CHARMM-style PDB file with segment names, atoms N, HN, CA, C and O in Angstrom:
ATOM      1  N   MET     1      92.119  84.957  97.942  1.00  0.00      PROA
ATOM      2  CA  MET     1      90.897  85.695  97.852  1.00  0.00      PROA
ATOM      3  C   MET     1      91.129  87.168  98.172  1.00  0.00      PROA
ATOM      4  O   MET     1      90.503  88.039  97.568  1.00  0.00      PROA
ATOM      5  N   ALA     2      92.004  87.445  99.096  1.00  0.00      PROA
ATOM      6  HN  ALA     2      92.513  86.738  99.587  1.00  0.00      PROA
ATOM      7  CA  ALA     2      92.244  88.826  99.506  1.00  0.00      PROA
ATOM      8  C   ALA     2      92.790  89.659  98.352  1.00  0.00      PROA
ATOM      9  O   ALA     2      92.408  90.819  98.197  1.00  0.00      PROA
ATOM     10  N   SER     3      93.671  89.090  97.548  1.00  0.00      PROA
ATOM     11  HN  SER     3      93.981  88.148  97.674  1.00  0.00      PROA
ATOM     12  CA  SER     3      94.231  89.855  96.434  1.00  0.00      PROA
ATOM     13  C   SER     3      93.160  90.212  95.410  1.00  0.00      PROA
ATOM     14  O   SER     3      93.172  91.317  94.867  1.00  0.00      PROA
ATOM     15  N   LYS     4      92.238  89.300  95.140  1.00  0.00      PROA
ATOM     16  HN  LYS     4      92.227  88.403  95.581  1.00  0.00      PROA
ATOM     17  CA  LYS     4      91.137  89.592  94.213  1.00  0.00      PROA
ATOM     18  C   LYS     4      90.226  90.667  94.778  1.00  0.00      PROA
ATOM     19  O   LYS     4      89.782  91.555  94.051  1.00  0.00      PROA
ATOM     20  N   LEU     5      89.952  90.591  96.054  1.00  0.00      PROA
ATOM     21  HN  LEU     5      90.313  89.869  96.644  1.00  0.00      PROA
ATOM     22  CA  LEU     5      89.111  91.578  96.718  1.00  0.00      PROA
ATOM     23  C   LEU     5      89.760  92.956  96.682  1.00  0.00      PROA
ATOM     24  O   LEU     5      89.089  93.956  96.427  1.00  0.00      PROA
ATOM     25  N   ILE     6      91.044  93.006  96.933  1.00  0.00      PROA
ATOM     26  HN  ILE     6      91.588  92.193  97.140  1.00  0.00      PROA
ATOM     27  CA  ILE     6      91.770  94.271  96.913  1.00  0.00      PROA
ATOM     28  C   ILE     6      91.760  94.871  95.515  1.00  0.00      PROA
ATOM     29  O   ILE     6      91.624  96.084  95.358  1.00  0.00      PROA
ATOM     30  N   ASP     7      91.902  94.031  94.506  1.00  0.00      PROA
ATOM     31  HN  ASP     7      92.012  93.045  94.634  1.00  0.00      PROA
ATOM     32  CA  ASP     7      91.849  94.502  93.127  1.00  0.00      PROA
ATOM     33  C   ASP     7      90.493  95.141  92.831  1.00  0.00      PROA
ATOM     34  O   ASP     7      90.426  96.196  92.199  1.00  0.00      PROA
ATOM     35  N   ASP     8      89.417  94.503  93.287  1.00  0.00      PROA
ATOM     36  HN  ASP     8      89.472  93.647  93.800  1.00  0.00      PROA
ATOM     37  CA  ASP     8      88.077  95.060  93.075  1.00  0.00      PROA
ATOM     38  C   ASP     8      87.866  96.348  93.852  1.00  0.00      PROA
ATOM     39  O   ASP     8      87.225  97.271  93.351  1.00  0.00      PROA
ATOM     40  N   LEU     9      88.391  96.425  95.059  1.00  0.00      PROA
ATOM     41  HN  LEU     9      88.913  95.674  95.465  1.00  0.00      PROA
ATOM     42  CA  LEU     9      88.213  97.624  95.872  1.00  0.00      PROA
ATOM     43  C   LEU     9      88.923  98.833  95.283  1.00  0.00      PROA
ATOM     44  O   LEU     9      88.473  99.964  95.469  1.00  0.00      PROA
ATOM     45  N   THR    10      90.018  98.611  94.581  1.00  0.00      PROA
ATOM     46  HN  THR    10      90.383  97.692  94.430  1.00  0.00      PROA
ATOM     47  CA  THR    10      90.755  99.735  94.015  1.00  0.00      PROA
ATOM     48  C   THR    10      90.093 100.290  92.763  1.00  0.00      PROA
ATOM     49  O   THR    10      90.289 101.457  92.422  1.00  0.00      PROA
ATOM     50  N   THR    11      89.312  99.462  92.076  1.00  0.00      PROA
ATOM     51  HN  THR    11      89.154  98.515  92.353  1.00  0.00      PROA
ATOM     52  CA  THR    11      88.746  99.922  90.806  1.00  0.00      PROA
ATOM     53  C   THR    11      87.269 100.281  90.886  1.00  0.00      PROA
ATOM     54  O   THR    11      86.791 101.083  90.083  1.00  0.00      PROA
ATOM     55  N   LEU    12      86.548  99.719  91.816  1.00  0.00      PROA
ATOM     56  HN  LEU    12      86.936  99.068  92.468  1.00  0.00      PROA
ATOM     57  CA  LEU    12      85.108  99.951  91.897  1.00  0.00      PROA
ATOM     58  C   LEU    12      84.762 100.897  93.041  1.00  0.00      PROA
ATOM     59  O   LEU    12      85.426 100.890  94.077  1.00  0.00      PROA
ATOM     60  N   PRO    13      83.718 101.713  92.856  1.00  0.00      PROA
ATOM     61  CA  PRO    13      83.256 102.521  93.990  1.00  0.00      PROA
ATOM     62  C   PRO    13      82.648 101.595  95.042  1.00  0.00      PROA
ATOM     63  O   PRO    13      81.897 100.676  94.713  1.00  0.00      PROA
ATOM     64  N   THR    14      82.978 101.845  96.306  1.00  0.00      PROA
ATOM     65  HN  THR    14      83.587 102.592  96.573  1.00  0.00      PROA
ATOM     66  CA  THR    14      82.508 100.957  97.363  1.00  0.00      PROA
ATOM     67  C   THR    14      81.814 101.739  98.461  1.00  0.00      PROA
ATOM     68  O   THR    14      82.186 102.866  98.787  1.00  0.00      PROA
ATOM     69  N   ASN    15      80.824 101.125  99.004  1.00  0.00      PROA
ATOM     70  HN  ASN    15      80.521 100.209  98.739  1.00  0.00      PROA
ATOM     71  CA  ASN    15      80.064 101.680 100.113  1.00  0.00      PROA
ATOM     72  C   ASN    15      80.797 101.344 101.409  1.00  0.00      PROA
ATOM     73  O   ASN    15      81.354 100.254 101.535  1.00  0.00      PROA
ATOM     74  N   GLN    16      80.807 102.261 102.370  1.00  0.00      PROA
ATOM     75  HN  GLN    16      80.354 103.147 102.268  1.00  0.00      PROA
ATOM     76  CA  GLN    16      81.478 102.032 103.645  1.00  0.00      PROA
ATOM     77  C   GLN    16      80.903 100.820 104.364  1.00  0.00      PROA
ATOM     78  O   GLN    16      81.647 100.080 105.007  1.00  0.00      PROA
ATOM     79  N   GLN    17      79.619 100.606 104.271  1.00  0.00      PROA
ATOM     80  HN  GLN    17      79.015 101.207 103.749  1.00  0.00      PROA
ATOM     81  CA  GLN    17      78.985  99.467 104.933  1.00  0.00      PROA
ATOM     82  C   GLN    17      79.499  98.148 104.349  1.00  0.00      PROA
ATOM     83  O   GLN    17      79.714  97.181 105.079  1.00  0.00      PROA
ATOM     84  N   VAL    18      79.689  98.118 103.050  1.00  0.00      PROA
ATOM     85  HN  VAL    18      79.514  98.904 102.457  1.00  0.00      PROA
ATOM     86  CA  VAL    18      80.198  96.904 102.397  1.00  0.00      PROA
ATOM     87  C   VAL    18      81.627  96.620 102.869  1.00  0.00      PROA
ATOM     88  O   VAL    18      81.976  95.472 103.146  1.00  0.00      PROA
ATOM     89  N   ILE    19      82.434  97.648 102.957  1.00  0.00      PROA
ATOM     90  HN  ILE    19      82.150  98.580 102.732  1.00  0.00      PROA
ATOM     91  CA  ILE    19      83.816  97.481 103.415  1.00  0.00      PROA
ATOM     92  C   ILE    19      83.845  96.970 104.853  1.00  0.00      PROA
ATOM     93  O   ILE    19      84.642  96.091 105.180  1.00  0.00      PROA
ATOM     94  N   LYS    20      82.994  97.505 105.704  1.00  0.00      PROA
ATOM     95  HN  LYS    20      82.346  98.219 105.438  1.00  0.00      PROA
ATOM     96  CA  LYS    20      82.941  97.047 107.098  1.00  0.00      PROA
ATOM     97  C   LYS    20      82.494  95.589 107.176  1.00  0.00      PROA
ATOM     98  O   LYS    20      83.008  94.832 107.999  1.00  0.00      PROA
ATOM     99  N   GLU    21      81.553  95.190 106.337  1.00  0.00      PROA
ATOM    100  HN  GLU    21      81.136  95.805 105.668  1.00  0.00      PROA
ATOM    101  CA  GLU    21      81.093  93.803 106.317  1.00  0.00      PROA
ATOM    102  C   GLU    21      82.197  92.858 105.844  1.00  0.00      PROA
ATOM    103  O   GLU    21      82.341  91.756 106.373  1.00  0.00      PROA
ATOM    104  N   ILE    22      82.970  93.286 104.855  1.00  0.00      PROA
ATOM    105  HN  ILE    22      82.853  94.181 104.426  1.00  0.00      PROA
ATOM    106  CA  ILE    22      84.087  92.471 104.379  1.00  0.00      PROA
ATOM    107  C   ILE    22      85.123  92.312 105.483  1.00  0.00      PROA
ATOM    108  O   ILE    22      85.656  91.223 105.691  1.00  0.00      PROA
ATOM    109  N   ASN    23      85.403  93.398 106.185  1.00  0.00      PROA
ATOM    110  HN  ASN    23      84.970  94.283 106.016  1.00  0.00      PROA
ATOM    111  CA  ASN    23      86.342  93.344 107.304  1.00  0.00      PROA
ATOM    112  C   ASN    23      85.839  92.365 108.375  1.00  0.00      PROA
ATOM    113  O   ASN    23      86.622  91.604 108.943  1.00  0.00      PROA
ATOM    114  N   GLU    24      84.534  92.391 108.644  1.00  0.00      PROA
ATOM    115  HN  GLU    24      83.898  93.009 108.183  1.00  0.00      PROA
ATOM    116  CA  GLU    24      83.934  91.461 109.609  1.00  0.00      PROA
ATOM    117  C   GLU    24      84.105  90.016 109.145  1.00  0.00      PROA
ATOM    118  O   GLU    24      84.405  89.135 109.951  1.00  0.00      PROA
ATOM    119  N   LEU    25      83.916  89.773 107.849  1.00  0.00      PROA
ATOM    120  HN  LEU    25      83.672  90.489 107.194  1.00  0.00      PROA
ATOM    121  CA  LEU    25      84.083  88.422 107.308  1.00  0.00      PROA
ATOM    122  C   LEU    25      85.512  87.919 107.488  1.00  0.00      PROA
ATOM    123  O   LEU    25      85.717  86.748 107.807  1.00  0.00      PROA
ATOM    124  N   PHE    26      86.499  88.788 107.287  1.00  0.00      PROA
ATOM    125  HN  PHE    26      86.332  89.740 107.028  1.00  0.00      PROA
ATOM    126  CA  PHE    26      87.896  88.408 107.486  1.00  0.00      PROA
ATOM    127  C   PHE    26      88.137  87.962 108.924  1.00  0.00      PROA
ATOM    128  O   PHE    26      88.751  86.923 109.165  1.00  0.00      PROA
ATOM    129  N   TYR    27      87.646  88.760 109.881  1.00  0.00      PROA
ATOM    130  HN  TYR    27      87.147  89.604 109.685  1.00  0.00      PROA
ATOM    131  CA  TYR    27      87.880  88.435 111.292  1.00  0.00      PROA
ATOM    132  C   TYR    27      87.052  87.236 111.735  1.00  0.00      PROA
ATOM    133  O   TYR    27      87.505  86.451 112.568  1.00  0.00      PROA
ATOM    134  N   ASP    28      85.854  87.083 111.196  1.00  0.00      PROA
ATOM    135  HN  ASP    28      85.487  87.721 110.520  1.00  0.00      PROA
ATOM    136  CA  ASP    28      85.066  85.890 111.505  1.00  0.00      PROA
ATOM    137  C   ASP    28      85.764  84.634 110.996  1.00  0.00      PROA
ATOM    138  O   ASP    28      85.763  83.607 111.675  1.00  0.00      PROA
ATOM    139  N   PHE    29      86.356  84.708 109.816  1.00  0.00      PROA
ATOM    140  HN  PHE    29      86.357  85.542 109.264  1.00  0.00      PROA
ATOM    141  CA  PHE    29      87.106  83.577 109.275  1.00  0.00      PROA
ATOM    142  C   PHE    29      88.319  83.279 110.149  1.00  0.00      PROA
ATOM    143  O   PHE    29      88.611  82.123 110.455  1.00  0.00      PROA
ATOM    144  N   LEU    30      89.017  84.334 110.544  1.00  0.00      PROA
ATOM    145  HN  LEU    30      88.781  85.274 110.296  1.00  0.00      PROA
ATOM    146  CA  LEU    30      90.222  84.157 111.355  1.00  0.00      PROA
ATOM    147  C   LEU    30      89.923  83.483 112.690  1.00  0.00      PROA
ATOM    148  O   LEU    30      90.668  82.605 113.125  1.00  0.00      PROA
ATOM    149  N   TRP    31      88.842  83.888 113.337  1.00  0.00      PROA
ATOM    150  HN  TRP    31      88.237  84.602 112.984  1.00  0.00      PROA
ATOM    151  CA  TRP    31      88.512  83.369 114.670  1.00  0.00      PROA
ATOM    152  C   TRP    31      87.407  82.325 114.633  1.00  0.00      PROA
ATOM    153  O   TRP    31      86.844  81.998 115.678  1.00  0.00      PROA
ATOM    154  N   SER    32      87.083  81.799 113.473  1.00  0.00      PROA
ATOM    155  HN  SER    32      87.540  82.065 112.624  1.00  0.00      PROA
ATOM    156  CA  SER    32      86.055  80.761 113.310  1.00  0.00      PROA
ATOM    157  C   SER    32      84.701  81.187 113.862  1.00  0.00      PROA
ATOM    158  O   SER    32      83.942  80.358 114.365  1.00  0.00      PROA
ATOM    159  N   GLY    33      84.401  82.473 113.769  1.00  0.00      PROA
ATOM    160  HN  GLY    33      85.017  83.146 113.360  1.00  0.00      PROA
ATOM    161  CA  GLY    33      83.099  82.994 114.185  1.00  0.00      PROA
ATOM    162  C   GLY    33      82.886  83.028 115.686  1.00  0.00      PROA
ATOM    163  O   GLY    33      81.761  83.244 116.137  1.00  0.00      PROA
ATOM    164  N   GLU    34      83.938  82.820 116.480  1.00  0.00      PROA
ATOM    165  HN  GLU    34      84.852  82.644 116.115  1.00  0.00      PROA
ATOM    166  CA  GLU    34      83.807  82.779 117.932  1.00  0.00      PROA
ATOM    167  C   GLU    34      84.119  84.103 118.614  1.00  0.00      PROA
ATOM    168  O   GLU    34      84.252  84.141 119.837  1.00  0.00      PROA
ATOM    169  N   GLY    35      84.237  85.164 117.873  1.00  0.00      PROA
ATOM    170  HN  GLY    35      84.129  85.132 116.879  1.00  0.00      PROA
ATOM    171  CA  GLY    35      84.568  86.459 118.462  1.00  0.00      PROA
ATOM    172  C   GLY    35      86.072  86.665 118.477  1.00  0.00      PROA
ATOM    173  O   GLY    35      86.849  85.715 118.389  1.00  0.00      PROA
ATOM    174  N   ASP    36      86.462  87.916 118.590  1.00  0.00      PROA
ATOM    175  HN  ASP    36      85.831  88.689 118.662  1.00  0.00      PROA
ATOM    176  CA  ASP    36      87.882  88.263 118.556  1.00  0.00      PROA
ATOM    177  C   ASP    36      88.593  87.808 119.829  1.00  0.00      PROA
ATOM    178  O   ASP    36      88.098  88.015 120.938  1.00  0.00      PROA
ATOM    179  N   LYS    37      89.743  87.195 119.656  1.00  0.00      PROA
ATOM    180  HN  LYS    37      90.144  87.027 118.755  1.00  0.00      PROA
ATOM    181  CA  LYS    37      90.576  86.779 120.787  1.00  0.00      PROA
ATOM    182  C   LYS    37      91.610  87.856 121.116  1.00  0.00      PROA
ATOM    183  O   LYS    37      92.064  87.968 122.255  1.00  0.00      PROA
ATOM    184  N   ILE    38      91.971  88.639 120.112  1.00  0.00      PROA
ATOM    185  HN  ILE    38      91.601  88.547 119.187  1.00  0.00      PROA
ATOM    186  CA  ILE    38      92.927  89.737 120.258  1.00  0.00      PROA
ATOM    187  C   ILE    38      92.275  90.977 119.668  1.00  0.00      PROA
ATOM    188  O   ILE    38      91.576  90.894 118.659  1.00  0.00      PROA
ATOM    189  N   LYS    39      92.502  92.130 120.297  1.00  0.00      PROA
ATOM    190  HN  LYS    39      93.070  92.197 121.117  1.00  0.00      PROA
ATOM    191  CA  LYS    39      91.921  93.373 119.783  1.00  0.00      PROA
ATOM    192  C   LYS    39      92.354  93.600 118.339  1.00  0.00      PROA
ATOM    193  O   LYS    39      93.488  93.303 117.963  1.00  0.00      PROA
ATOM    194  N   ARG    40      91.446  94.121 117.551  1.00  0.00      PROA
ATOM    195  HN  ARG    40      90.525  94.362 117.857  1.00  0.00      PROA
ATOM    196  CA  ARG    40      91.727  94.349 116.128  1.00  0.00      PROA
ATOM    197  C   ARG    40      92.842  95.361 115.934  1.00  0.00      PROA
ATOM    198  O   ARG    40      93.651  95.214 115.018  1.00  0.00      PROA
ATOM    199  N   ASN    41      92.901  96.381 116.771  1.00  0.00      PROA
ATOM    200  HN  ASN    41      92.244  96.500 117.515  1.00  0.00      PROA
ATOM    201  CA  ASN    41      93.988  97.364 116.657  1.00  0.00      PROA
ATOM    202  C   ASN    41      95.334  96.702 116.887  1.00  0.00      PROA
ATOM    203  O   ASN    41      96.321  97.071 116.250  1.00  0.00      PROA
ATOM    204  N   THR    42      95.390  95.739 117.780  1.00  0.00      PROA
ATOM    205  HN  THR    42      94.588  95.440 118.297  1.00  0.00      PROA
ATOM    206  CA  THR    42      96.631  95.008 118.036  1.00  0.00      PROA
ATOM    207  C   THR    42      96.975  94.121 116.855  1.00  0.00      PROA
ATOM    208  O   THR    42      98.144  94.019 116.483  1.00  0.00      PROA
ATOM    209  N   MET    43      95.993  93.484 116.265  1.00  0.00      PROA
ATOM    210  HN  MET    43      95.043  93.566 116.568  1.00  0.00      PROA
ATOM    211  CA  MET    43      96.218  92.604 115.118  1.00  0.00      PROA
ATOM    212  C   MET    43      96.819  93.367 113.934  1.00  0.00      PROA
ATOM    213  O   MET    43      97.637  92.823 113.192  1.00  0.00      PROA
ATOM    214  N   ILE    44      96.416  94.610 113.763  1.00  0.00      PROA
ATOM    215  HN  ILE    44      95.751  95.052 114.365  1.00  0.00      PROA
ATOM    216  CA  ILE    44      96.858  95.426 112.633  1.00  0.00      PROA
ATOM    217  C   ILE    44      98.304  95.884 112.805  1.00  0.00      PROA
ATOM    218  O   ILE    44      98.993  96.137 111.817  1.00  0.00      PROA
ATOM    219  N   ASN    45      98.769  95.993 114.050  1.00  0.00      PROA
ATOM    220  HN  ASN    45      98.209  95.787 114.852  1.00  0.00      PROA
ATOM    221  CA  ASN    45     100.121  96.488 114.322  1.00  0.00      PROA
ATOM    222  C   ASN    45     101.189  95.608 113.691  1.00  0.00      PROA
ATOM    223  O   ASN    45     100.950  94.457 113.324  1.00  0.00      PROA
ATOM    224  N   ASP    46     102.391  96.201 113.579  1.00  0.00      PROA
ATOM    225  HN  ASP    46     102.585  97.136 113.877  1.00  0.00      PROA
ATOM    226  CA  ASP    46     103.546  95.481 113.054  1.00  0.00      PROA
ATOM    227  C   ASP    46     104.082  94.512 114.112  1.00  0.00      PROA
ATOM    228  O   ASP    46     103.743  94.626 115.289  1.00  0.00      PROA
ATOM    229  N   TYR    47     104.904  93.575 113.697  1.00  0.00      PROA
ATOM    230  HN  TYR    47     105.180  93.482 112.740  1.00  0.00      PROA
ATOM    231  CA  TYR    47     105.428  92.549 114.597  1.00  0.00      PROA
ATOM    232  C   TYR    47     106.151  93.117 115.824  1.00  0.00      PROA
ATOM    233  O   TYR    47     105.883  92.656 116.933  1.00  0.00      PROA
ATOM    234  N   PRO    48     107.054  94.095 115.678  1.00  0.00      PROA
ATOM    235  CA  PRO    48     107.749  94.615 116.864  1.00  0.00      PROA
ATOM    236  C   PRO    48     106.805  95.253 117.895  1.00  0.00      PROA
ATOM    237  O   PRO    48     107.147  95.363 119.073  1.00  0.00      PROA
ATOM    238  N   GLU    49     105.629  95.665 117.445  1.00  0.00      PROA
ATOM    239  HN  GLU    49     105.352  95.575 116.489  1.00  0.00      PROA
ATOM    240  CA  GLU    49     104.654  96.283 118.347  1.00  0.00      PROA
ATOM    241  C   GLU    49     103.680  95.255 118.912  1.00  0.00      PROA
ATOM    242  O   GLU    49     102.700  95.624 119.560  1.00  0.00      PROA
ATOM    243  N   GLY    50     103.937  93.976 118.675  1.00  0.00      PROA
ATOM    244  HN  GLY    50     104.733  93.677 118.149  1.00  0.00      PROA
ATOM    245  CA  GLY    50     103.090  92.913 119.202  1.00  0.00      PROA
ATOM    246  C   GLY    50     101.934  92.528 118.310  1.00  0.00      PROA
ATOM    247  O   GLY    50     101.071  91.752 118.722  1.00  0.00      PROA
ATOM    248  N   GLY    51     101.894  93.049 117.095  1.00  0.00      PROA
ATOM    249  HN  GLY    51     102.595  93.679 116.760  1.00  0.00      PROA
ATOM    250  CA  GLY    51     100.807  92.755 116.173  1.00  0.00      PROA
ATOM    251  C   GLY    51     101.133  91.616 115.232  1.00  0.00      PROA
ATOM    252  O   GLY    51     102.199  91.005 115.304  1.00  0.00      PROA
ATOM    253  N   LEU    52     100.186  91.344 114.344  1.00  0.00      PROA
ATOM    254  HN  LEU    52      99.319  91.840 114.285  1.00  0.00      PROA
ATOM    255  CA  LEU    52     100.357  90.273 113.361  1.00  0.00      PROA
ATOM    256  C   LEU    52     100.243  90.765 111.927  1.00  0.00      PROA
ATOM    257  O   LEU    52     100.164  89.965 110.995  1.00  0.00      PROA
ATOM    258  N   ARG    53     100.235  92.079 111.752  1.00  0.00      PROA
ATOM    259  HN  ARG    53     100.299  92.729 112.509  1.00  0.00      PROA
ATOM    260  CA  ARG    53     100.154  92.715 110.433  1.00  0.00      PROA
ATOM    261  C   ARG    53      98.924  92.284 109.642  1.00  0.00      PROA
ATOM    262  O   ARG    53      98.998  92.093 108.428  1.00  0.00      PROA
ATOM    263  N   MET    54      97.801  92.131 110.326  1.00  0.00      PROA
ATOM    264  HN  MET    54      97.741  92.286 111.312  1.00  0.00      PROA
ATOM    265  CA  MET    54      96.527  91.795 109.671  1.00  0.00      PROA
ATOM    266  C   MET    54      96.088  92.989 108.830  1.00  0.00      PROA
ATOM    267  O   MET    54      96.227  94.133 109.261  1.00  0.00      PROA
ATOM    268  N   THR    55      95.573  92.740 107.663  1.00  0.00      PROA
ATOM    269  HN  THR    55      95.461  91.810 107.313  1.00  0.00      PROA
ATOM    270  CA  THR    55      95.121  93.807 106.780  1.00  0.00      PROA
ATOM    271  C   THR    55      93.777  94.346 107.254  1.00  0.00      PROA
ATOM    272  O   THR    55      92.830  93.586 107.457  1.00  0.00      PROA
ATOM    273  N   ASP    56      93.705  95.654 107.427  1.00  0.00      PROA
ATOM    274  HN  ASP    56      94.475  96.271 107.262  1.00  0.00      PROA
ATOM    275  CA  ASP    56      92.445  96.330 107.729  1.00  0.00      PROA
ATOM    276  C   ASP    56      91.888  96.811 106.400  1.00  0.00      PROA
ATOM    277  O   ASP    56      92.392  97.771 105.819  1.00  0.00      PROA
ATOM    278  N   ILE    57      90.852  96.144 105.925  1.00  0.00      PROA
ATOM    279  HN  ILE    57      90.443  95.364 106.397  1.00  0.00      PROA
ATOM    280  CA  ILE    57      90.320  96.402 104.585  1.00  0.00      PROA
ATOM    281  C   ILE    57      89.873  97.853 104.434  1.00  0.00      PROA
ATOM    282  O   ILE    57      90.084  98.453 103.380  1.00  0.00      PROA
ATOM    283  N   GLU    58      89.270  98.419 105.453  1.00  0.00      PROA
ATOM    284  HN  GLU    58      89.099  97.931 106.310  1.00  0.00      PROA
ATOM    285  CA  GLU    58      88.780  99.798 105.384  1.00  0.00      PROA
ATOM    286  C   GLU    58      89.929 100.773 105.157  1.00  0.00      PROA
ATOM    287  O   GLU    58      89.849 101.619 104.267  1.00  0.00      PROA
ATOM    288  N   SER    59      90.986 100.670 105.938  1.00  0.00      PROA
ATOM    289  HN  SER    59      91.051  99.982 106.661  1.00  0.00      PROA
ATOM    290  CA  SER    59      92.148 101.547 105.778  1.00  0.00      PROA
ATOM    291  C   SER    59      92.852 101.288 104.453  1.00  0.00      PROA
ATOM    292  O   SER    59      93.308 102.219 103.789  1.00  0.00      PROA
ATOM    293  N   PHE    60      92.936 100.026 104.078  1.00  0.00      PROA
ATOM    294  HN  PHE    60      92.566  99.270 104.617  1.00  0.00      PROA
ATOM    295  CA  PHE    60      93.593  99.645 102.842  1.00  0.00      PROA
ATOM    296  C   PHE    60      92.883 100.240 101.634  1.00  0.00      PROA
ATOM    297  O   PHE    60      93.527 100.755 100.720  1.00  0.00      PROA
ATOM    298  N   SER    61      91.567 100.169 101.634  1.00  0.00      PROA
ATOM    299  HN  SER    61      91.045  99.750 102.377  1.00  0.00      PROA
ATOM    300  CA  SER    61      90.780 100.722 100.535  1.00  0.00      PROA
ATOM    301  C   SER    61      90.949 102.235 100.443  1.00  0.00      PROA
ATOM    302  O   SER    61      91.111 102.782  99.353  1.00  0.00      PROA
ATOM    303  N   LYS    62      90.911 102.904 101.585  1.00  0.00      PROA
ATOM    304  HN  LYS    62      90.780 102.459 102.471  1.00  0.00      PROA
ATOM    305  CA  LYS    62      91.082 104.359 101.598  1.00  0.00      PROA
ATOM    306  C   LYS    62      92.458 104.758 101.082  1.00  0.00      PROA
ATOM    307  O   LYS    62      92.581 105.719 100.323  1.00  0.00      PROA
ATOM    308  N   SER    63      93.485 104.035 101.485  1.00  0.00      PROA
ATOM    309  HN  SER    63      93.385 103.254 102.102  1.00  0.00      PROA
ATOM    310  CA  SER    63      94.839 104.386 101.059  1.00  0.00      PROA
ATOM    311  C   SER    63      95.017 104.178  99.556  1.00  0.00      PROA
ATOM    312  O   SER    63      95.641 105.002  98.888  1.00  0.00      PROA
ATOM    313  N   PHE    64      94.475 103.086  99.021  1.00  0.00      PROA
ATOM    314  HN  PHE    64      93.968 102.416  99.564  1.00  0.00      PROA
ATOM    315  CA  PHE    64      94.583 102.850  97.584  1.00  0.00      PROA
ATOM    316  C   PHE    64      93.856 103.922  96.781  1.00  0.00      PROA
ATOM    317  O   PHE    64      94.351 104.372  95.748  1.00  0.00      PROA
ATOM    318  N   LYS    65      92.706 104.321  97.248  1.00  0.00      PROA
ATOM    319  HN  LYS    65      92.304 103.955  98.087  1.00  0.00      PROA
ATOM    320  CA  LYS    65      91.961 105.352  96.515  1.00  0.00      PROA
ATOM    321  C   LYS    65      92.653 106.704  96.604  1.00  0.00      PROA
ATOM    322  O   LYS    65      92.599 107.493  95.661  1.00  0.00      PROA
ATOM    323  N   THR    66      93.292 106.971  97.715  1.00  0.00      PROA
ATOM    324  HN  THR    66      93.336 106.330  98.482  1.00  0.00      PROA
ATOM    325  CA  THR    66      94.045 108.216  97.862  1.00  0.00      PROA
ATOM    326  C   THR    66      95.243 108.216  96.931  1.00  0.00      PROA
ATOM    327  O   THR    66      95.515 109.223  96.277  1.00  0.00      PROA
ATOM    328  N   ILE    67      95.962 107.108  96.861  1.00  0.00      PROA
ATOM    329  HN  ILE    67      95.742 106.290  97.393  1.00  0.00      PROA
ATOM    330  CA  ILE    67      97.107 106.995  95.958  1.00  0.00      PROA
ATOM    331  C   ILE    67      96.664 107.105  94.509  1.00  0.00      PROA
ATOM    332  O   ILE    67      97.339 107.735  93.695  1.00  0.00      PROA
ATOM    333  N   TRP    68      95.530 106.493  94.187  1.00  0.00      PROA
ATOM    334  HN  TRP    68      94.982 105.981  94.848  1.00  0.00      PROA
ATOM    335  CA  TRP    68      95.013 106.498  92.826  1.00  0.00      PROA
ATOM    336  C   TRP    68      94.694 107.907  92.359  1.00  0.00      PROA
ATOM    337  O   TRP    68      94.901 108.247  91.194  1.00  0.00      PROA
ATOM    338  N   MET    69      94.188 108.726  93.274  1.00  0.00      PROA
ATOM    339  HN  MET    69      94.019 108.451  94.220  1.00  0.00      PROA
ATOM    340  CA  MET    69      93.838 110.109  92.909  1.00  0.00      PROA
ATOM    341  C   MET    69      95.106 110.880  92.641  1.00  0.00      PROA
ATOM    342  OT1 MET    69      95.049 112.067  92.317  1.00  0.00      PROA
TER     343      MET     69
END
């Protein structure tokens, strides 16, 4: 599902609120709606930094649009 979502985010104009809601849905799915067990900034970090390389949809969308321009 994430790959399809990313494809849509790169081609369609998106509202910041929609991106934040999608990011919330990802984390709700990950933690079964029980709240975050690990800080989101930590989750986004690389493995050597103690993270799990979780995709931050907001940053990902911004980077793709910047590259596209």
